[in-house]
C-alpha positions in Angstrom: 129.1 86.1 134.7 131.3 86.9 131.7 129.5 86.3 128.3 131.4 84.8 125.5 132.2 86.8 122.4 129.9 84.6 120.3 127.0 85.1 122.6 127.6 88.9 122.7 127.6 88.9 118.9 124.2 87.1 118.9 122.8 89.6 121.4 124.0 92.4 119.2 122.3 90.9 116.1 119.1 90.5 118.1 119.4 94.2 118.9 120.0 95.0 115.2 116.9 92.9 114.2 114.8 94.9 116.6 116.3 98.1 115.1 115.1 96.9 111.7 111.7 96.2 113.2 111.8 99.8 114.6 112.7 101.2 111.2 109.9 99.1 109.7 107.5 100.9 112.0 108.9 104.3 111.1 108.9 103.4 107.4 105.5 101.8 107.3 103.7 104.0 109.8 102.6 106.0 106.7 100.7 103.0 105.5 98.7 102.8 108.7 97.9 106.5 109.1 98.1 108.1 105.6 94.4 107.9 104.8 93.2 108.9 108.3 95.6 111.9 108.3 94.9 113.0 104.7 91.1 113.0 105.4 91.8 115.0 108.6 90.0 112.7 110.9 93.1 112.7 113.2 96.2 114.8 113.5 99.5 113.0 112.6 100.4 112.6 116.3 97.0 111.2 117.3 97.1 108.9 114.3 100.5 107.4 115.0 99.5 106.7 118.6 96.3 105.0 117.4 98.3 102.9 114.9 101.1 102.0 117.4 98.6 100.6 119.9 97.1 98.2 117.3 100.6 97.3 116.0 101.5 96.1 119.5 98.3 94.2 120.5 98.3 92.3 117.2 100.4 89.5 118.9 97.2 88.6 120.8 95.4 87.6 117.6 97.8 86.3 115.0 100.1 83.2 115.2 103.6 82.8 113.8 102.9 81.3 110.3 104.6 84.2 108.6 107.6 84.0 110.9 108.1 80.4 110.0 107.9 81.2 106.3 110.5 83.9 106.6 112.8 81.9 109.0 113.0 78.6 107.3 110.9 78.6 104.1 112.9 80.9 101.9 116.6 80.0 102.6 118.2 76.7 103.5 118.6 77.2 107.2 121.5 74.8 107.5 123.8 77.3 105.9 122.5 80.3 107.9 125.0 81.8 110.4 124.8 84.8 112.6 127.0 86.7 110.1 124.6 85.9 107.3 121.7 87.3 109.4 123.6 90.3 110.4 124.5 91.2 106.8 121.0 90.6 105.7 119.6 92.9 108.3 122.1 95.6 107.4 121.1 95.4 103.8 117.5 95.8 104.6 118.0 98.6 107.1 120.2 100.6 104.7 117.7 100.2 101.8 114.8 101.2 104.1 116.7 104.3 105.2 117.6 105.2 101.6 114.0 104.9 100.4 112.7 106.7 103.5 115.0 109.6 102.7 113.6 109.7 99.1 110.0 109.5 100.4 109.3 106.2 98.6 106.8 103.8 100.3 108.8 100.7 99.4 108.3 97.4 101.2 110.2 96.7 104.4 109.1 93.1 104.0 110.8 92.7 100.6 113.9 94.6 101.8 114.2 92.0 104.6 113.8 88.9 102.5 116.0 90.4 99.8 118.7 91.2 102.3 118.4 87.8 103.9 118.6 86.0 100.5 121.5 88.3 99.3 123.7 87.5 102.4 123.0 83.8 102.1 123.8 83.7 98.4 127.0 85.7 99.1 128.0 82.9 101.5 127.0 79.7 99.7 125.7 80.5 96.2 122.2 80.4 94.7 121.7 76.7 95.8 120.6 78.0 99.2 117.4 79.5 97.8 114.3 77.4 98.4 112.4 78.1 95.2 109.1 76.7 96.4 109.1 79.0 99.3 109.5 82.1 97.1 106.6 81.3 94.8 103.8 82.7 96.9 105.9 85.6 98.1 106.9 86.7 94.6 103.3 86.1 93.4 102.0 88.6 96.0 104.3 91.3 94.7 101.8 91.5 91.9 98.7 90.1 93.6 98.8 92.3 96.7 98.3 95.7 95.0 95.8 94.1 92.6 93.7 92.7 95.4 93.8 96.0 97.2 92.9 97.8 94.0 89.9 95.6 93.3 88.6 95.5 96.9 89.1 99.3 97.3 87.1 99.9 94.1 84.4 97.4 95.1 83.9 98.9 98.6 83.6 102.5 97.3 81.1 101.3 94.7 79.0 99.6 97.4 79.3 102.7 99.6 78.3 105.0 96.8 75.3 102.8 96.0 74.2 102.8 99.7 74.5 106.5 99.9 72.5 107.0 96.7 69.9 104.4 97.8 69.3 105.9 101.2 69.7 109.5 100.0 72.1 110.4 102.8 73.1 114.1 103.1 76.8 114.7 102.4 77.3 116.0 106.0 75.9 112.8 107.4 78.1 110.7 105.2 81.2 112.6 106.4 80.3 112.4 110.0 79.7 108.6 109.9 82.7 108.0 107.7 85.0 109.7 110.1 83.7 107.6 113.0 84.1 104.4 110.9 87.6 105.4 110.0 88.7 104.9 113.6 87.7 101.3 113.1 89.1 100.8 109.6 92.5 102.4 110.5 92.7 100.3 113.6 92.0 97.1 111.6 94.7 98.0 109.1 97.2 98.7 111.8 96.3 95.4 113.4 97.0 93.6 110.2 100.2 95.6 109.7 101.5 94.7 113.1 100.4 91.1 112.8 102.2 90.5 109.4 105.2 92.7 109.6 106.4 92.0 113.2 106.4 88.3 112.4 109.1 88.9 109.8 111.5 90.1 112.4 110.4 87.2 114.7 111.3 84.8 111.9 114.8 86.3 111.5 115.5 86.3 115.3 114.3 82.7 115.6 116.5 81.7 112.7 119.4 83.3 114.5 118.7 81.4 117.7 118.2 78.1 115.9 121.4 78.5 113.8 123.4 79.3 117.0 122.0 76.2 118.8 120.2 78.3 121.4 116.9 76.6 120.6 116.4 73.0 119.5 113.2 73.4 117.4 112.0 76.3 115.2 109.4 77.6 117.6 109.2 81.4 118.2 109.8 82.2 121.9 107.4 84.5 123.7 110.0 87.1 124.4 110.8 87.3 120.7 107.1 87.9 120.0 106.7 90.6 122.6 110.0 92.4 121.7 109.2 92.4 118.0 105.7 94.0 118.5 107.2 96.5 121.0 109.8 97.6 118.5 107.4 98.0 115.6 105.0 99.9 117.8 107.7 102.3 119.0 108.8 102.8 115.4 105.2 103.7 114.4 105.2 106.3 117.2 108.1 108.0 115.5 106.1 108.6 112.3 107.5 108.7 108.9 106.1 112.0 107.6 107.8 112.0 104.2 106.0 108.8 103.2 102.8 110.0 104.8 102.8 112.8 102.3 103.3 110.5 99.4 100.7 107.9 100.4 98.1 110.3 101.7 98.3 113.2 99.3 100.2 112.4 96.1 98.3 109.2 94.9 94.7 110.4 95.2 92.8 113.0 97.1 90.7 111.2 99.7 87.5 111.8 101.5 86.6 110.1 104.8 84.5 107.5 103.0 87.4 106.8 100.6 89.6 106.3 103.6 87.3 103.8 105.2 87.1 101.8 102.0 90.8 101.8 101.3 91.7 100.8 104.9 89.1 98.1 105.1 90.1 96.6 101.8 93.7 96.6 102.9 93.0 95.0 106.3 91.0 92.1 104.7 93.9 91.4 102.3 96.5 91.4 105.0 94.4 89.3 107.4 94.1 86.6 104.7 97.8 86.7 103.8 98.8 86.4 107.5 96.4 83.5 108.0 98.1 81.6 105.1 101.6 82.5 106.2 102.4 84.8 103.3 104.8 87.7 104.1 102.7 90.2 102.1 103.8 93.8 101.6 101.4 96.1 103.5 102.8 99.0 101.5 101.7 97.3 98.3 98.2 96.6 99.6 97.4 100.1 100.8 98.8 101.7 97.7 96.6 99.5 95.5 93.6 100.1 97.6 94.0 103.9 97.5 94.5 103.7 93.7 91.4 101.6 93.4 89.2 104.0 95.4 90.6 107.0 93.5 90.1 105.4 90.1 86.4 104.6 90.8 85.6 108.4 90.7 87.7 108.8 87.5 91.0 107.4 86.3 92.5 110.9 86.3 91.9 111.1 90.0 94.9 108.9 90.5 98.3 110.5 90.1 99.7 107.7 88.0 103.1 109.2 87.7 103.5 108.9 91.5 102.1 105.4 91.4 104.6 104.4 88.7 107.5 105.7 90.8 106.3 103.5 93.7 105.9 100.4 91.4 109.5 100.9 90.2 110.7 101.1 93.8 108.8 97.8 94.5 110.5 96.0 91.6 114.0 97.1 92.6 113.6 96.5 96.4 114.4 92.7 96.6 117.4 92.8 94.2 118.7 96.1 95.6 118.5 95.0 99.2 120.1 91.6 98.2 123.1 93.4 96.6 123.6 95.7 99.6 123.4 92.7 102.0 125.8 90.8 99.8 128.3 93.7 99.9 127.9 93.9 103.7 128.6 90.2 104.0 131.8 90.6 101.9 132.9 93.5 104.0 132.2 91.7 107.3 134.2 88.6 106.1 137.0 90.9 104.9 137.4 92.7 108.2 
């Protein structure tokens, strides 16, 4: 059977979407493993394998609410074409690779939605943007790190009170914290896979819907499985530049700090995924690490590094949108 050029193009775009999902895993692997590596509970290779497993099995727990928000809640899907999606993906991938090279833990989620919006705007103007759909997403750019910061500080406060109350020996605290970090890191990776893989699912489902290959916006099972496989494989590849930034340059962490930061992040991401919010897992874990570090003393947090990360967050959506818009123009030109 000979496939038409249109169908071949769609297959190619699905492949590119999964490549983005893969780069998401590479880029955001640091979020899943930075604390457990920096506290030396696991080696980097052991940590990425642990994270990749939970990234993959997340599809057994979470639904597709985030995928639907990404796919049809941000941009008027009636103007979406395979070319728009292709350009949006290229914008997100190029921005991800650029920030990965610089070692900046920016948000793959925001790169994706920025690229998607930029390509759609380049095609049909700003009228394609669904403002109501962007409200909760943009709000969480500020809320996500704040929630992580507060929960991280609260959990380390409770842990410190319990250690003082029970008069645990420091060695005992470290031993139990290292054991608990297996669970907290697994929970965080579960949340990461559940939220981030859905973003690629939403893009692929939009592609299939806009091409008329599916009649209703329901995520096919093969899309779910392929997205989780891609992000899991990406996590296995690591992302050591960003691991160094997240695990060492924001605040020096002890095992008990790692447990608190990862648990705080996991809870935040679970809530966001439940409500269909495409939250930035990068923002959450950065906020949580800062919250845990600042509990000891504000100077424990390297605020200059944190400020660089915040600036990268602010620029991600517009930068990815501009790159995607340029990609769309070049595709139309050639």
